C-alpha positions in Angstrom: -31.6 -68.3 -21.8 -30.5 -64.8 -20.8 -31.8 -61.6 -22.3 -28.3 -60.3 -23.1 -26.8 -61.2 -26.5 -24.1 -63.8 -26.1 -20.4 -62.9 -26.8 -19.2 -66.0 -28.5 -15.6 -64.8 -29.2 -13.6 -67.8 -27.9 -10.4 -65.7 -28.0 -11.9 -63.4 -25.3 -13.1 -66.1 -23.0 -10.6 -68.9 -23.4 -6.8 -69.0 -22.6 -4.8 -72.0 -23.8 -1.6 -71.7 -21.8 -0.3 -75.1 -22.9 -2.1 -76.0 -26.2 -2.5 -79.7 -26.9 -4.6 -79.9 -30.1 -4.5 -83.7 -30.1 -5.4 -84.2 -26.5 -7.9 -86.9 -25.5 -10.1 -84.4 -23.6 -10.3 -80.7 -22.9 -10.9 -79.5 -19.4 -12.7 -76.1 -19.1 -11.4 -74.4 -16.0 -13.7 -71.8 -14.3 -12.2 -69.6 -11.6 -13.5 -68.5 -8.2 -15.0 -65.0 -7.4 -12.4 -62.4 -8.3 -10.3 -65.0 -10.0 -9.0 -65.0 -13.6 -7.8 -67.4 -16.2 -4.2 -67.0 -15.0 -5.1 -68.7 -11.8 -5.0 -72.0 -13.7 -1.6 -71.6 -15.4 0.1 -74.1 -13.1 -2.9 -76.3 -13.3 -2.7 -76.4 -17.1 1.0 -77.2 -16.8 0.6 -80.0 -14.3 -2.2 -81.9 -16.1 -1.4 -85.1 -17.9 -0.4 -84.4 -21.6 -3.6 -86.1 -22.8 -5.7 -83.4 -21.0 -5.7 -79.9 -22.2 -6.8 -77.0 -20.0 -9.1 -74.3 -21.4 -8.9 -71.6 -18.8 -11.9 -69.2 -18.7 -11.4 -65.4 -18.5 -14.5 -63.7 -17.1 -15.2 -60.1 -18.2 -14.3 -57.3 -15.9 -10.7 -58.2 -15.0 -7.2 -58.1 -16.3 -7.3 -57.7 -20.1 -11.1 -57.7 -20.0 -11.4 -55.0 -17.3 -13.1 -52.5 -19.6 -16.0 -54.9 -20.1 -19.0 -55.0 -17.7 -19.0 -57.9 -15.3 -21.7 -60.6 -15.5 -23.6 -60.9 -12.3 -25.4 -64.2 -12.6 -24.2 -67.8 -12.7 -26.7 -68.6 -15.5 -25.4 -65.8 -17.7 -21.8 -66.8 -17.1 -22.7 -70.4 -18.0 -24.5 -69.4 -21.2 -21.4 -67.5 -22.4 -19.0 -70.2 -21.4 -21.0 -72.8 -23.4 -21.2 -70.5 -26.4 -17.4 -69.7 -26.2 -16.5 -73.4 -26.0 -18.7 -74.7 -28.8 -15.8 -75.6 -31.1 -14.6 -78.1 -28.5 -17.9 -79.5 -27.2 -19.0 -80.1 -30.8 -16.1 -82.5 -30.9 -17.6 -84.3 -27.9 -14.5 -84.3 -25.7 -15.1 -81.7 -23.0 -15.1 -81.7 -19.2 -15.5 -78.9 -16.6 -13.6 -78.0 -13.5 -14.8 -75.1 -11.4 -13.7 -73.7 -8.0 -16.2 -72.0 -5.7 -18.2 -69.7 -8.0 -16.7 -71.6 -10.9 -18.2 -74.8 -9.6 -21.7 -73.4 -9.9 -20.9 -72.1 -13.4 -19.5 -75.4 -14.4 -22.6 -77.2 -13.2 -24.9 -75.0 -15.1 -22.8 -75.2 -18.2 -22.9 -79.0 -18.0 -26.7 -78.9 -17.6 -27.0 -76.7 -20.7 -24.8 -79.2 -22.7 -26.8 -82.2 -21.6 -30.3 -80.9 -21.6 -30.2 -78.4 -24.5 -27.6 -79.8 -26.8 -27.6 -83.5 -26.0 -23.9 -83.5 -25.3 -22.7 -85.5 -22.2 -19.6 -83.9 -20.7 -16.6 -86.3 -20.0 -16.9 -85.2 -16.4 -17.8 -82.4 -13.9 -15.2 -81.5 -11.3 -16.6 -79.2 -8.6 -14.3 -77.7 -6.0 -14.8 -75.7 -2.8 -18.6 -75.4 -3.3 -21.5 -76.9 -1.4 -24.2 -78.7 -3.5 -26.5 -76.3 -5.4 -29.6 -77.8 -3.8 -28.6 -76.6 -0.3 -29.6 -73.2 1.2 -27.9 -70.2 -0.4 -24.9 -68.4 1.0 -25.2 -65.3 3.1 -25.1 -62.0 1.1 -21.5 -60.9 1.6 -21.6 -58.8 -1.6 -24.0 -56.4 0.2 -21.6 -55.6 3.0 -19.7 -52.3 3.1 -16.1 -52.3 1.8 -14.5 -52.9 5.1 -16.6 -55.9 6.1 -16.5 -57.2 2.5 -12.7 -57.1 2.4 -12.5 -58.7 5.9 -14.4 -61.7 4.4 -12.0 -61.9 1.5 -9.0 -61.9 3.8 -10.6 -64.7 6.0 -10.7 -67.0 3.0 -7.0 -66.3 2.2 -7.5 -66.5 -1.6 -6.7 -63.0 -2.8 -3.1 -61.8 -2.9 -2.6 -59.5 0.2 -0.8 -57.1 -2.1 -4.0 -56.2 -3.8 -5.8 -55.7 -0.5 -3.2 -53.3 0.8 -2.8 -51.2 -2.3 -5.6 -48.7 -2.8 -5.0 -48.3 -6.5 -5.0 -52.1 -7.2 -7.9 -52.5 -4.8 -10.1 -50.1 -6.9 -9.3 -52.2 -9.9 -10.3 -55.6 -8.4 -13.1 -54.6 -6.1 -15.8 -54.2 -8.7 -15.1 -57.7 -10.2 -15.0 -59.2 -6.7 -18.4 -57.8 -5.8 -20.0 -58.8 -9.1 -18.7 -62.3 -8.7 -19.9 -62.6 -5.1 -23.3 -61.3 -6.2 -23.4 -64.0 -8.9 -22.4 -66.7 -6.5 -24.7 -65.6 -3.6 -27.8 -64.9 -5.7 -27.6 -68.2 -7.6 -30.7 -70.4 -7.0 -30.8 -74.0 -8.1 -33.7 -74.9 -10.5 -34.5 -78.5 -10.1 -34.5 -80.5 -13.4 -33.2 -83.8 -14.7 -30.0 -85.0 -13.1 -26.8 -84.9 -15.0 -25.6 -88.3 -16.4 -21.9 -87.5 -16.5 -19.4 -88.5 -13.8 -19.1 -86.0 -11.0 -16.1 -85.6 -8.7 -16.4 -83.2 -5.8 -13.2 -81.8 -4.2 -12.8 -79.8 -1.0 -10.5 -78.7 1.7 -11.1 -80.5 5.0 -11.2 -77.2 6.9 -13.1 -75.0 4.4 -15.6 -72.8 6.3 -17.6 -72.2 3.1 -17.9 -75.8 1.9 -18.1 -78.4 4.8 -17.5 -81.9 3.5 -21.0 -83.2 4.4 -22.5 -80.4 2.3 -20.0 -81.0 -0.6 -21.0 -84.7 -0.5 -24.5 -83.7 -1.5 -23.3 -83.1 -5.1 -24.0 -86.9 -5.4 -27.7 -86.1 -5.7 -27.1 -84.1 -8.9 -26.0 -86.9 -11.2 -27.1 -90.4 -12.1 -23.6 -91.1 -13.2 -20.6 -92.1 -11.0 -19.8 -89.8 -8.1 -16.8 -89.5 -5.8 -15.7 -87.1 -3.1 -12.0 -86.2 -2.6 -10.9 -84.2 0.5 -7.6 -82.4 0.8 -5.8 -80.8 3.7 -6.6 -77.1 3.9 -9.2 -74.4 3.8 -11.2 -72.8 1.0 -8.1 -72.3 -1.2 -6.5 -75.7 -0.5 -5.6 -75.8 -4.2 -2.8 -73.2 -3.8 -0.5 -75.7 -2.1 -1.6 -79.0 -3.7 -1.8 -78.4 -7.5 0.3 -81.4 -8.3 -1.8 -83.9 -6.4 -5.1 -82.4 -7.5 -4.0 -82.5 -11.2 -3.0 -86.1 -10.8 -6.3 -87.0 -9.3 -8.3 -85.2 -12.0 -6.2 -86.6 -14.8 -6.5 -90.1 -13.5 -10.2 -89.8 -13.0 -10.7 -88.5 -16.5 -8.6 -91.2 -18.1 -10.6 -93.9 -16.3 -14.1 -92.5 -17.0 -13.8 -91.0 -20.5 -14.8 -94.1 -22.4 -13.4 -95.9 -25.4 -10.0 -95.0 -26.9 -9.9 -92.8 -29.9 -7.0 -93.4 -32.4 -7.1 -89.7 -33.4 -6.0 -88.4 -30.0 -3.0 -88.7 -27.7 -3.6 -91.8 -25.5 -2.0 -92.3 -22.1 0.0 -95.5 -21.5 -2.1 -98.5 -20.6 -0.1 -98.8 -17.4 -1.3 -95.3 -16.3 -4.9 -96.1 -17.0 -4.7 -99.4 -15.1 -3.1 -97.7 -12.2 -5.7 -94.9 -12.1 -8.5 -97.4 -12.4 -7.5 -99.0 -9.1 -7.9 -95.7 -7.4 -11.4 -95.0 -8.8 -12.9 -98.5 -9.0 -15.4 -97.7 -6.3 -16.5 -94.1 -7.0 -19.5 -94.2 -4.8 
């Protein structure tokens, strides 16, 4: 637990760009350092109709820019779990996180399993080496010039922000805080997750080499699979459609018994997806 009181206002933390109240499963989407909920708008749009995206808005950016940033993965995870309680109480929740978001998603999944006895439908970790490996170098401690050079190297932040001094002053504090959270995170060994884990990565990502991403398999006793895509750290930007299909298919195959209360995908879709994921390890 963190020492700071939890802000459990779901309206502050969660954006539902394409509400699907009768969906089979909700996928909590956690952005990268400097990212916001809006990064997942197209992701939300592309997912199968039986999967609803709950996009997380961290404090310190966009409509929450007046709030102080959170500077630890554990704090972010605690708040995310608190804000998503209405959905995980229903027992139909999965997590997707990219880069920093992958670490937050992992810690949130651990909180649900180990503290609340709720097994997530799945954990989808993108662009992030396994938490048990050595920590990242401390980019957040660099001066502004070197720090921004690293941001540009990863090609994830709109160049318009990096060239506009006024916009830069608005986004730089959140970027630094998020990098601090990502780089000071230290994995605390505990029981493995039991939920399915799918690790995704760009095949030319300098921050998440495939052999290090594959080490996520050591963090679950459930099914594991690794999916590589063409590209660097922000491979997602050009491949949303394929990624959404892969995650939707995987969720539909692994989520368990049908529930008559929710929207179910066609049997043909589940059978087709199962062929792709029949050997997850």
